[in-house]
VODREN-625628 format. One record per residue (C-alpha): residue number from 1; x, y, z; residue in one letter. Coordinates in steps of 0.1 Angstrom, whole numbers, plus 2048, in hexadecimal, padded with zeros to 3 digits. Example, Ala and Ser with C-alpha at 12.3 -4.5 7.8 and 13.67 -1.06 7.14 Angstrom:
# VODREN-625628
<node n="1" px="87B" py="7D3" pz="84E" res="A"/>
<node n="2" px="889" py="7F5" pz="847" res="S"/>
END
This chain:
# VODREN-625628
<node n="1" px="EB4" py="139" pz="E9D" res="X"/>
<node n="2" px="EAF" py="144" pz="EBF" res="X"/>
<node n="3" px="EC5" py="12E" pz="ED1" res="X"/>
<node n="4" px="EDA" py="128" pz="EB2" res="X"/>
<node n="5" px="ED8" py="103" pz="EBC" res="X"/>
<node n="6" px="EDC" py="0E5" pz="E9E" res="X"/>
<node n="7" px="EBB" py="0DB" pz="EAE" res="X"/>
<node n="8" px="EA7" py="0FD" pz="EA7" res="X"/>
<node n="9" px="EB9" py="0FE" pz="E7F" res="X"/>
<node n="10" px="EB2" py="0DD" pz="E78" res="X"/>
<node n="11" px="E89" py="0EC" pz="E84" res="X"/>
<node n="12" px="E89" py="102" pz="E6F" res="X"/>
<node n="13" px="E98" py="0EF" pz="E51" res="X"/>
<node n="14" px="E7E" py="0D4" pz="E51" res="X"/>
<node n="15" px="E60" py="0F0" pz="E5B" res="X"/>
<node n="16" px="E69" py="0FD" pz="E38" res="X"/>
<node n="17" px="E75" py="0DC" pz="E28" res="X"/>
<node n="18" px="E4F" py="0D1" pz="E33" res="X"/>
<node n="19" px="E41" py="0F0" pz="E1F" res="X"/>
<node n="20" px="E4F" py="0E8" pz="DFB" res="X"/>
<node n="21" px="E71" py="0F9" pz="DFE" res="X"/>
<node n="22" px="E8A" py="0E2" pz="DEA" res="X"/>
<node n="23" px="EA2" py="0FE" pz="DE2" res="X"/>
<node n="24" px="EC4" py="0F1" pz="DF2" res="X"/>
<node n="25" px="ED6" py="110" pz="DEF" res="X"/>
<node n="26" px="EB4" py="127" pz="DFC" res="X"/>
<node n="27" px="EB6" py="10D" pz="E19" res="X"/>
<node n="28" px="EDC" py="10F" pz="E23" res="X"/>
<node n="29" px="EDD" py="138" pz="E21" res="X"/>
<node n="30" px="EBC" py="137" pz="E36" res="X"/>
<node n="31" px="ECA" py="121" pz="E51" res="X"/>
<node n="32" px="EE7" py="12E" pz="E4F" res="X"/>
<node n="33" px="ED9" py="157" pz="E57" res="X"/>
<node n="34" px="ECF" py="156" pz="E79" res="X"/>
<node n="35" px="EA8" py="164" pz="E77" res="X"/>
<node n="36" px="EA6" py="16E" pz="E97" res="X"/>
<node n="37" px="EBF" py="18A" pz="E94" res="X"/>
<node n="38" px="EAC" py="196" pz="E7D" res="X"/>
<node n="39" px="E86" py="19D" pz="E93" res="X"/>
<node n="40" px="E81" py="1AF" pz="EB4" res="X"/>
<node n="41" px="E8F" py="1A1" pz="ED4" res="X"/>
<node n="42" px="E6C" py="190" pz="EE1" res="X"/>
<node n="43" px="E63" py="181" pz="EC0" res="X"/>
<node n="44" px="E87" py="16A" pz="EC0" res="X"/>
<node n="45" px="E7A" py="14F" pz="ECD" res="X"/>
<node n="46" px="E5F" py="150" pz="EB2" res="X"/>
<node n="47" px="E7D" py="154" pz="E95" res="X"/>
<node n="48" px="E7E" py="12C" pz="E92" res="X"/>
<node n="49" px="E58" py="12B" pz="E84" res="X"/>
<node n="50" px="E49" py="12E" pz="E62" res="X"/>
<node n="51" px="E34" py="150" pz="E6D" res="X"/>
<node n="52" px="E3B" py="172" pz="E62" res="X"/>
<node n="53" px="E43" py="189" pz="E86" res="X"/>
<node n="54" px="E44" py="1AA" pz="E87" res="X"/>
<node n="55" px="E58" py="1CA" pz="E80" res="X"/>
<node n="56" px="E59" py="1EE" pz="E86" res="X"/>
<node n="57" px="E49" py="208" pz="E76" res="X"/>
<node n="58" px="E2B" py="1F2" pz="E74" res="X"/>
<node n="59" px="E40" py="1D9" pz="E5A" res="X"/>
<node n="60" px="E42" py="1B3" pz="E5C" res="X"/>
<node n="61" px="E5A" py="199" pz="E54" res="X"/>
<node n="62" px="E4C" py="17F" pz="E41" res="X"/>
<node n="63" px="E4A" py="15C" pz="E49" res="X"/>
<node n="64" px="E6C" py="148" pz="E42" res="X"/>
<node n="65" px="E5A" py="12F" pz="E27" res="X"/>
<node n="66" px="E4A" py="14E" pz="E14" res="X"/>
<node n="67" px="E6D" py="165" pz="E13" res="X"/>
<node n="68" px="E7D" py="13D" pz="E08" res="X"/>
<node n="69" px="E68" py="13D" pz="DE9" res="X"/>
<node n="70" px="E70" py="161" pz="DDF" res="X"/>
<node n="71" px="E8E" py="156" pz="DDF" res="X"/>
<node n="72" px="E8F" py="135" pz="DC8" res="X"/>
<node n="73" px="E78" py="147" pz="DB1" res="X"/>
<node n="74" px="E92" py="162" pz="DAF" res="X"/>
<node n="75" px="EB3" py="14A" pz="DAA" res="X"/>
<node n="76" px="EC8" py="15E" pz="DB7" res="X"/>
<node n="77" px="EF1" py="14E" pz="DB7" res="X"/>
<node n="78" px="F12" py="15E" pz="DBA" res="X"/>
<node n="79" px="F19" py="17C" pz="DA7" res="X"/>
<node n="80" px="EFA" py="187" pz="DA2" res="X"/>
<node n="81" px="EF1" py="1AD" pz="DA6" res="X"/>
<node n="82" px="ECE" py="1AF" pz="DB6" res="X"/>
<node n="83" px="EB5" py="1C5" pz="DC9" res="X"/>
<node n="84" px="EA1" py="1C5" pz="DE1" res="X"/>
<node n="85" px="E84" py="1D9" pz="DE4" res="X"/>
<node n="86" px="E74" py="1DC" pz="E0A" res="X"/>
<node n="87" px="E91" py="1CC" pz="E1A" res="X"/>
<node n="88" px="E83" py="1D5" pz="E40" res="X"/>
<node n="89" px="E97" py="1C1" pz="E5B" res="X"/>
<node n="90" px="EB0" py="1B9" pz="E3F" res="X"/>
<node n="91" px="EAB" py="192" pz="E46" res="X"/>
<node n="92" px="EA5" py="18A" pz="E22" res="X"/>
<node n="93" px="EC3" py="1A0" pz="E16" res="X"/>
<node n="94" px="EE0" py="18A" pz="E2E" res="X"/>
<node n="95" px="ECC" py="170" pz="E1C" res="X"/>
<node n="96" px="ED3" py="179" pz="DFB" res="X"/>
<node n="97" px="EF5" py="183" pz="E00" res="X"/>
<node n="98" px="EFC" py="15E" pz="E0F" res="X"/>
<node n="99" px="EED" py="14F" pz="DEE" res="X"/>
<node n="100" px="F0B" py="168" pz="DDF" res="X"/>
<node n="101" px="EF6" py="186" pz="DD1" res="X"/>
<node n="102" px="F05" py="1AB" pz="DCF" res="X"/>
<node n="103" px="EE9" py="1B6" pz="DE4" res="X"/>
<node n="104" px="EDA" py="1DD" pz="DE7" res="X"/>
<node n="105" px="EB7" py="1E0" pz="DFA" res="X"/>
<node n="106" px="EA6" py="1FB" pz="E00" res="X"/>
<node n="107" px="E8D" py="200" pz="E17" res="X"/>
<node n="108" px="E74" py="21D" pz="E1F" res="X"/>
<node n="109" px="E76" py="222" pz="E43" res="X"/>
<node n="110" px="E99" py="22B" pz="E50" res="X"/>
<node n="111" px="E94" py="220" pz="E72" res="X"/>
<node n="112" px="E8E" py="1FC" pz="E61" res="X"/>
<node n="113" px="EB3" py="205" pz="E45" res="X"/>
<node n="114" px="EC3" py="211" pz="E5D" res="X"/>
<node n="115" px="EC5" py="1EF" pz="E79" res="X"/>
<node n="116" px="EC4" py="1DB" pz="E5A" res="X"/>
<node n="117" px="EE4" py="1EB" pz="E50" res="X"/>
<node n="118" px="EF5" py="1E7" pz="E70" res="X"/>
<node n="119" px="EE5" py="1C2" pz="E78" res="X"/>
<node n="120" px="EF3" py="1BA" pz="E53" res="X"/>
<node n="121" px="F14" py="1CB" pz="E5E" res="X"/>
<node n="122" px="F16" py="1B7" pz="E82" res="X"/>
<node n="123" px="F12" py="195" pz="E72" res="X"/>
<node n="124" px="F31" py="19B" pz="E57" res="X"/>
<node n="125" px="F1D" py="19C" pz="E39" res="X"/>
<node n="126" px="F2D" py="1B6" pz="E23" res="X"/>
<node n="127" px="F1B" py="1AB" pz="E00" res="X"/>
<node n="128" px="EFD" py="1B6" pz="E0C" res="X"/>
<node n="129" px="EF2" py="1DF" pz="E15" res="X"/>
<node n="130" px="ED4" py="1EF" pz="E1B" res="X"/>
<node n="131" px="ECB" py="213" pz="E14" res="X"/>
<node n="132" px="EA9" py="229" pz="E1D" res="X"/>
<node n="133" px="E95" py="231" pz="E03" res="X"/>
<node n="134" px="E83" py="22D" pz="DED" res="X"/>
<node n="135" px="E7F" py="20A" pz="DD4" res="X"/>
<node n="136" px="E72" py="212" pz="DB8" res="X"/>
<node n="137" px="E8E" py="238" pz="DAF" res="X"/>
<node n="138" px="EAB" py="222" pz="DB4" res="X"/>
<node n="139" px="EC5" py="23E" pz="DA7" res="X"/>
<node n="140" px="ECB" py="228" pz="D83" res="X"/>
<node n="141" px="EF2" py="229" pz="D87" res="X"/>
<node n="142" px="EE8" py="207" pz="D9B" res="X"/>
<node n="143" px="EDD" py="1F7" pz="D82" res="X"/>
<node n="144" px="EDA" py="1E2" pz="D70" res="X"/>
<node n="145" px="ECD" py="1C3" pz="D8D" res="X"/>
<node n="146" px="ECD" py="19E" pz="D7F" res="X"/>
<node n="147" px="EB2" py="19A" pz="D9D" res="X"/>
<node n="148" px="E97" py="1B3" pz="DAA" res="X"/>
<node n="149" px="E84" py="1A4" pz="DC9" res="X"/>
<node n="150" px="E68" py="1B9" pz="DD5" res="X"/>
<node n="151" px="E5A" py="1B5" pz="DFA" res="X"/>
<node n="152" px="E3B" py="1BC" pz="DEE" res="X"/>
<node n="153" px="E18" py="1BD" pz="DD9" res="X"/>
<node n="154" px="E16" py="1D2" pz="DB5" res="X"/>
<node n="155" px="DFE" py="1D3" pz="D9B" res="X"/>
<node n="156" px="E18" py="1CE" pz="D83" res="X"/>
<node n="157" px="E3F" py="1D4" pz="D7A" res="X"/>
<node n="158" px="E47" py="1FA" pz="D83" res="X"/>
<node n="159" px="E58" py="207" pz="D64" res="X"/>
<node n="160" px="E70" py="214" pz="D7E" res="X"/>
<node n="161" px="E78" py="1F2" pz="D85" res="X"/>
<node n="162" px="E77" py="1E5" pz="D67" res="X"/>
<node n="163" px="E91" py="1FD" pz="D55" res="X"/>
<node n="164" px="EAA" py="1EE" pz="D75" res="X"/>
<node n="165" px="EA5" py="1CC" pz="D6B" res="X"/>
<node n="166" px="EC3" py="1BB" pz="D58" res="X"/>
<node n="167" px="EAF" py="1B0" pz="D37" res="X"/>
<node n="168" px="EAF" py="18C" pz="D42" res="X"/>
<node n="169" px="EAC" py="193" pz="D65" res="X"/>
<node n="170" px="E8F" py="187" pz="D7A" res="X"/>
<node n="171" px="E7A" py="198" pz="D94" res="X"/>
<node n="172" px="E67" py="189" pz="DAC" res="X"/>
<node n="173" px="E47" py="19E" pz="DBD" res="X"/>
<node n="174" px="E20" py="196" pz="DCA" res="X"/>
<node n="175" px="E02" py="1A0" pz="DB3" res="X"/>
<node n="176" px="DDE" py="197" pz="DB2" res="X"/>
<node n="177" px="DDB" py="178" pz="D99" res="X"/>
<node n="178" px="DB2" py="16D" pz="D92" res="X"/>
<node n="179" px="DAC" py="181" pz="DAC" res="X"/>
<node n="180" px="DC2" py="177" pz="DC5" res="X"/>
<node n="181" px="DE6" py="17C" pz="DD4" res="X"/>
<node n="182" px="E04" py="16D" pz="DC9" res="X"/>
<node n="183" px="E27" py="16E" pz="DCC" res="X"/>
<node n="184" px="E33" py="16E" pz="DA4" res="X"/>
<node n="185" px="E52" py="170" pz="D92" res="X"/>
<node n="186" px="E5E" py="182" pz="D70" res="X"/>
<node n="187" px="E6D" py="184" pz="D55" res="X"/>
<node n="188" px="E6E" py="194" pz="D34" res="X"/>
<node n="189" px="E6D" py="181" pz="D16" res="X"/>
<node n="190" px="E7D" py="187" pz="CF1" res="X"/>
<node n="191" px="E63" py="1A3" pz="CE8" res="X"/>
<node n="192" px="E60" py="1B2" pz="D0D" res="X"/>
<node n="193" px="E3F" py="1A6" pz="D1B" res="X"/>
<node n="194" px="E42" py="19A" pz="D3B" res="X"/>
<node n="195" px="E39" py="176" pz="D48" res="X"/>
<node n="196" px="E2D" py="171" pz="D69" res="X"/>
<node n="197" px="E30" py="153" pz="D76" res="X"/>
<node n="198" px="E1E" py="14E" pz="D99" res="X"/>
<node n="199" px="E31" py="140" pz="DB7" res="X"/>
<node n="200" px="E21" py="13F" pz="DD4" res="X"/>
<node n="201" px="E06" py="150" pz="DE9" res="X"/>
<node n="202" px="E0A" py="16E" pz="DFB" res="X"/>
<node n="203" px="DFB" py="188" pz="E12" res="X"/>
<node n="204" px="E12" py="1A7" pz="E0E" res="X"/>
<node n="205" px="E0B" py="1C5" pz="E10" res="X"/>
<node n="206" px="E0C" py="1E5" pz="DF2" res="X"/>
<node n="207" px="E26" py="1ED" pz="DE9" res="X"/>
<node n="208" px="E2A" py="219" pz="DF0" res="X"/>
<node n="209" px="E40" py="22F" pz="DE3" res="X"/>
<node n="210" px="E5A" py="247" pz="DF2" res="X"/>
<node n="211" px="E6E" py="245" pz="E0F" res="X"/>
<node n="212" px="E59" py="24C" pz="E33" res="X"/>
<node n="213" px="E63" py="26E" pz="E3D" res="X"/>
<node n="214" px="E56" py="267" pz="E61" res="X"/>
<node n="215" px="E66" py="240" pz="E6D" res="X"/>
END
């Protein structure tokens, strides 16, 4: 939070609770991670508000309530190996780390990936890293992951991500449900079929293949 005051933190948590966020672990993790440290300085004063904020490279940091909904659905706990696709500024990676996950974030824009890595280092977060690359082409040596978080919209669970997810793992991403975009939680049943449960309305951008070569 910009001012770093107890009042600002209380306001931030109140906004999340008023939007139905009840998971205490998620609330505590988001309280502990200063959102203003993950946005351009000119937007720092807006970090306590429940709004999306612009990032470099034409990207956006989602509103805190949507991030919280995604994290609630993901259910990250201590020791979980987490893959985050589309890390942006590194904010969600920091919160995931605070929840106890061992986080590998992948960001297709090198500018964002380098800045996110620097922020995590500055904040002393050792159990999360962000690398520049293609989130759908993570080397197999890093898998399996217990949880996968995708900051983007997909038509379905890509085979590339399915192969990285542990058999009893969870993936969270956005997709079209009844002609409306929704964040969904995906898990495989005993037959290997995907069970997708709607979590919250969203307006995330489609996930693009490959790293950006220009930014």
